[in-house]
C-alpha positions as CSV (number, residue, x, y, z in Angstrom):
1,M,93.2,-45.5,129.6
2,S,92.2,-49.1,129.8
3,E,94.5,-51.8,131.2
4,D,95.3,-53.3,128.1
5,Q,96.5,-49.9,126.7
6,N,99.0,-49.6,129.5
7,S,100.3,-53.3,128.8
8,P,100.3,-54.0,125.0
9,G,99.3,-57.6,124.5
10,L,100.6,-60.1,121.9
11,V,98.2,-59.0,119.3
12,S,99.5,-55.4,119.6
13,W,103.0,-56.5,119.3
14,L,102.2,-58.7,116.1
15,L,100.4,-55.7,114.6
16,L,103.4,-53.5,115.4
17,I,105.8,-56.0,113.7
18,L,103.6,-56.3,110.8
19,L,103.3,-52.6,110.4
20,A,107.0,-52.0,110.7
21,L,107.5,-54.8,107.9
22,I,105.1,-53.2,105.7
23,W,106.2,-49.5,106.0
24,G,109.9,-50.6,106.2
25,S,109.4,-52.5,102.9
26,S,108.0,-49.3,101.1
27,F,111.4,-48.0,100.2
28,I,112.6,-51.2,98.4
29,L,109.2,-51.4,96.6
30,I,109.8,-47.7,95.3
31,K,113.2,-48.7,94.2
32,K,111.8,-51.7,92.3
33,S,108.9,-49.6,90.7
34,L,111.4,-47.1,89.4
35,L,112.9,-49.9,87.3
36,T,109.9,-49.4,85.0
37,F,108.4,-46.1,85.8
38,S,109.6,-42.5,86.2
39,A,109.6,-40.9,89.7
40,G,106.5,-38.9,88.7
41,E,104.8,-42.2,87.5
42,V,105.5,-44.0,90.6
43,G,104.4,-41.3,92.8
44,T,101.0,-40.4,91.0
45,L,100.2,-44.1,90.3
46,R,100.7,-45.0,93.8
47,M,98.3,-42.3,95.0
48,F,95.7,-43.2,92.5
49,I,95.7,-47.0,93.3
50,A,95.6,-46.2,96.9
51,F,92.7,-43.8,96.3
52,I,90.9,-46.8,94.5
53,G,91.7,-49.0,97.7
54,L,90.4,-46.5,100.1
55,S,87.3,-45.2,98.1
56,P,85.0,-47.4,99.9
57,F,85.8,-45.6,103.2
58,A,85.4,-42.1,101.5
59,I,82.3,-42.2,99.5
60,P,79.8,-43.0,102.3
61,V,81.0,-40.1,104.4
62,L,82.1,-37.6,101.8
63,K,78.6,-35.8,101.7
64,K,78.5,-35.7,105.5
65,I,81.8,-33.8,105.8
66,D,81.6,-29.9,106.7
67,S,82.5,-28.3,103.4
68,K,84.6,-25.8,105.3
69,K,87.0,-28.6,106.1
70,L,87.4,-29.6,102.4
71,P,90.2,-27.2,101.6
72,T,92.1,-28.5,104.7
73,L,91.5,-32.2,103.7
74,F,92.7,-31.2,100.1
75,L,95.8,-29.7,101.6
76,V,96.4,-32.9,103.7
77,G,96.2,-35.0,100.6
78,F,98.3,-32.9,98.5
79,V,101.0,-31.8,100.9
80,G,100.9,-34.8,103.1
81,S,100.6,-37.5,100.7
82,L,100.9,-36.8,96.9
83,L,104.0,-34.4,97.0
84,P,105.9,-36.8,99.4
85,A,105.0,-39.7,97.2
86,I,106.8,-38.1,94.2
87,L,109.6,-36.7,96.4
88,F,110.4,-40.0,97.8
89,A,110.4,-41.4,94.3
90,I,112.7,-38.7,93.0
91,A,115.1,-39.1,95.9
92,Q,115.4,-43.0,95.3
93,T,116.5,-42.4,91.7
94,Q,119.9,-41.4,93.3
95,L,119.7,-42.5,96.8
96,E,119.9,-46.0,98.5
97,S,116.5,-47.2,99.8
98,A,118.1,-48.0,103.1
99,I,119.2,-44.3,103.7
100,T,115.9,-43.1,102.5
101,G,114.1,-45.3,105.1
102,V,116.3,-43.8,107.9
103,I,116.0,-40.0,106.9
104,N,112.2,-40.9,106.9
105,A,112.5,-41.4,110.8
106,M,112.9,-37.6,111.1
107,T,109.1,-37.2,110.4
108,P,108.3,-37.0,114.2
109,V,111.0,-34.4,114.7
110,F,109.4,-32.1,112.0
111,V,105.9,-32.8,113.5
112,L,107.4,-31.3,116.6
113,L,109.3,-28.5,115.2
114,I,106.5,-27.2,113.0
115,G,104.1,-27.3,115.8
116,L,106.5,-25.2,117.8
117,V,107.2,-22.7,115.1
118,F,103.6,-22.3,113.5
119,F,101.2,-23.5,116.2
120,H,103.1,-22.4,119.2
121,H,103.6,-25.7,120.9
122,K,105.7,-25.8,124.0
123,I,108.6,-28.5,123.9
124,K,110.9,-29.5,126.7
125,T,114.6,-29.0,126.7
126,V,115.1,-32.7,126.0
127,N,113.0,-32.5,123.0
128,A,114.9,-29.5,121.5
129,I,118.1,-31.5,122.1
130,G,116.6,-34.5,120.2
131,I,115.8,-32.2,117.4
132,A,119.4,-30.9,117.0
133,I,120.8,-34.3,117.3
134,G,118.4,-35.6,114.7
135,F,119.7,-32.9,112.3
136,M,123.1,-33.6,113.1
137,G,122.7,-37.4,112.3
138,C,121.0,-36.4,108.9
139,S,123.9,-34.3,108.1
140,F,126.4,-37.1,109.3
141,I,124.6,-39.5,106.9
142,M,124.9,-37.2,104.1
143,L,128.6,-36.1,104.6
144,G,129.6,-39.7,105.7
145,G,128.3,-41.2,102.4
146,A,130.6,-39.0,100.5
147,Y,133.5,-39.6,103.0
148,F,133.2,-36.0,104.1
149,D,134.1,-34.8,100.6
150,L,131.6,-31.9,100.1
151,S,131.8,-32.3,96.3
152,G,130.4,-35.8,96.5
153,V,127.6,-35.2,99.0
154,N,124.2,-36.7,97.6
155,L,122.0,-33.7,97.7
156,Y,119.0,-36.0,96.8
157,A,118.5,-36.6,100.5
158,L,117.1,-33.2,100.7
159,F,114.0,-34.5,98.7
160,V,113.5,-37.0,101.5
161,I,113.8,-34.2,104.2
162,A,111.5,-32.1,102.2
163,A,109.0,-35.0,102.2
164,T,109.2,-35.3,106.0
165,I,108.7,-31.6,106.5
166,M,105.5,-31.9,104.3
167,Y,104.5,-34.9,106.7
168,G,105.0,-32.6,109.7
169,I,102.9,-29.9,108.2
170,S,100.2,-32.6,107.4
171,V,99.8,-34.0,110.8
172,N,99.7,-30.6,112.5
173,L,96.9,-29.6,110.1
174,I,95.1,-32.7,111.1
175,K,95.8,-32.1,114.9
176,H,94.4,-28.6,114.9
177,F,91.6,-28.6,112.4
178,L,90.3,-32.1,111.8
179,T,90.2,-33.9,115.2
180,D,86.5,-34.5,114.7
181,I,87.1,-36.6,111.7
182,R,88.2,-40.4,112.0
183,S,91.8,-40.9,110.8
184,I,90.7,-43.4,108.0
185,H,88.1,-41.0,106.7
186,I,90.7,-38.2,106.8
187,T,93.0,-40.2,104.6
188,A,90.4,-41.6,102.4
189,I,88.8,-38.3,101.6
190,S,92.1,-36.5,101.2
191,F,93.2,-39.1,98.6
192,T,89.9,-38.7,96.7
193,L,90.2,-35.0,96.6
194,V,93.7,-35.2,95.1
195,S,93.0,-38.2,92.9
196,P,92.0,-36.0,89.8
197,I,95.6,-34.3,90.0
198,S,97.2,-37.7,90.4
199,L,95.3,-39.3,87.4
200,G,95.7,-36.0,85.3
201,Y,99.5,-35.8,85.8
202,L,99.9,-39.5,85.2
203,L,98.0,-39.5,81.9
204,I,99.0,-36.1,80.4
205,A,102.6,-35.3,81.9
206,T,104.2,-38.7,82.0
207,D,104.7,-41.5,79.3
208,F,102.6,-44.0,81.2
209,L,100.2,-44.7,78.5
210,D,103.2,-45.4,76.0
211,K,104.3,-48.1,78.4
212,V,101.0,-50.0,78.4
213,G,101.4,-53.2,76.5
214,T,104.8,-52.2,75.1
215,D,107.1,-52.2,78.0
216,P,108.1,-55.8,79.0
217,Q,108.5,-54.8,82.6
218,F,105.3,-53.0,82.9
219,L,103.3,-55.7,84.6
220,S,106.1,-56.3,87.1
221,G,106.3,-52.6,87.8
222,L,102.6,-52.2,88.1
223,A,102.6,-55.1,90.7
224,Y,105.3,-53.3,92.8
225,V,103.4,-49.9,92.8
226,S,100.2,-51.7,93.4
227,T,101.7,-53.5,96.6
228,L,103.0,-50.2,97.6
229,A,99.7,-48.5,97.3
230,L,97.4,-51.1,98.6
231,I,99.4,-52.7,101.3
232,G,102.0,-50.0,102.0
233,T,99.3,-47.3,102.2
234,A,95.7,-48.6,102.5
235,M,96.3,-51.7,104.5
236,A,98.9,-50.0,106.7
237,L,96.6,-47.3,107.6
238,V,93.9,-49.9,108.9
239,I,96.5,-51.6,111.0
240,F,97.8,-48.5,112.4
241,N,94.3,-47.5,113.4
242,K,93.8,-50.8,114.9
243,L,97.0,-50.5,116.8
244,V,96.0,-47.1,118.3
245,K,92.9,-48.5,119.5
246,T,94.2,-51.8,120.9
247,A,97.4,-50.3,122.6
248,S,97.9,-46.6,122.4
249,P,99.2,-43.7,120.2
250,I,102.6,-43.8,122.0
251,F,103.0,-47.4,121.5
252,A,101.8,-47.2,117.8
253,S,104.2,-44.4,117.1
254,S,107.1,-46.7,118.2
255,V,107.1,-48.2,114.8
256,T,109.2,-45.1,113.7
257,Y,112.2,-46.7,115.3
258,V,111.6,-50.3,113.8
259,I,110.9,-48.9,110.1
260,P,114.6,-47.9,109.5
261,I,115.7,-51.3,110.6
262,V,113.6,-53.1,108.1
263,A,114.4,-50.6,105.4
264,I,118.0,-51.3,106.0
265,G,117.6,-54.9,106.1
266,W,116.0,-54.9,102.6
267,G,118.8,-52.6,101.3
268,L,121.4,-55.1,102.3
269,I,119.4,-57.9,100.9
270,D,119.4,-56.0,97.6
271,G,123.1,-55.4,97.6
272,E,123.2,-51.9,99.1
273,L,126.2,-50.9,101.0
274,L,126.6,-48.7,104.0
275,N,129.8,-47.3,105.1
276,V,130.8,-47.0,108.9
277,Y,130.0,-43.2,108.8
278,Q,126.5,-43.8,107.7
279,I,125.9,-46.4,110.2
280,V,127.0,-44.1,112.9
281,G,124.7,-41.3,111.4
282,I,121.9,-43.7,111.5
283,G,122.4,-44.3,115.3
284,I,122.5,-40.5,115.8
285,V,119.2,-40.1,113.9
286,L,117.4,-42.6,115.9
287,V,118.9,-41.3,119.2
288,G,117.6,-37.7,118.1
289,V,114.2,-39.0,117.2
290,Y,113.9,-40.8,120.5
291,L,114.8,-37.7,122.6
292,A,112.5,-35.5,120.4
293,N,109.6,-37.7,121.3
294,K,110.5,-38.2,124.9
295,K,107.6,-37.2,127.3
């Protein structure tokens, strides 16, 4: 490892902050997009616009990819991007964006857990403790939001957890079967492979076309989704890849701890409220994620 990777410089820190701001803002953008579009429309439109933005990276290399890897690349796009995009949007129809952003921080925990269960990875005791604490924190957030009244628990948080599980599956598929392909090409090609499903669902299974030219909020909603897709997905990927190269993967992954702070900040600005139990739960989740990733 080079010297600049051991000690991230000013550029690396600025990129990390920028990436945290972009990804941390994704949840409020989903919330605003839902004012115009349904959850299915937000998820599929986000994916298709991101595909358009990333297509210049996919087209030149698509024919060079080993055809045997295409099914795995399709799974990465479908399980790791398309379904989570829809699940996050569904969750935020009934869940605050700040809480969604915090539960999303559980992604590294599920990466570790799925690697342990399905790919026989070994983990240290501290990592196992971190996984347990992370789950406890999520439960605390869900129960605390209802003031520990089981009848009032918002089960839409389970959609976020399901999305983070899918992220965990996708990351492990990439780690074990696609290591010879550049990360930006993995994302661009996987988006390309699922784009027909995204477009087909958007045009056939939703009322998207009926809103074109008739919904007064159409253009503002489209602007939110486009920002989410082009900046929150395509540009963020480029920044993340640059960060991995200029600093290190470990430094880049530390963005996980900053994203919830940004998401909570946007939520508070937008009038969302957190009670003391949810705040404690947020702290528990972040401690769990830290321990789960501790080397």
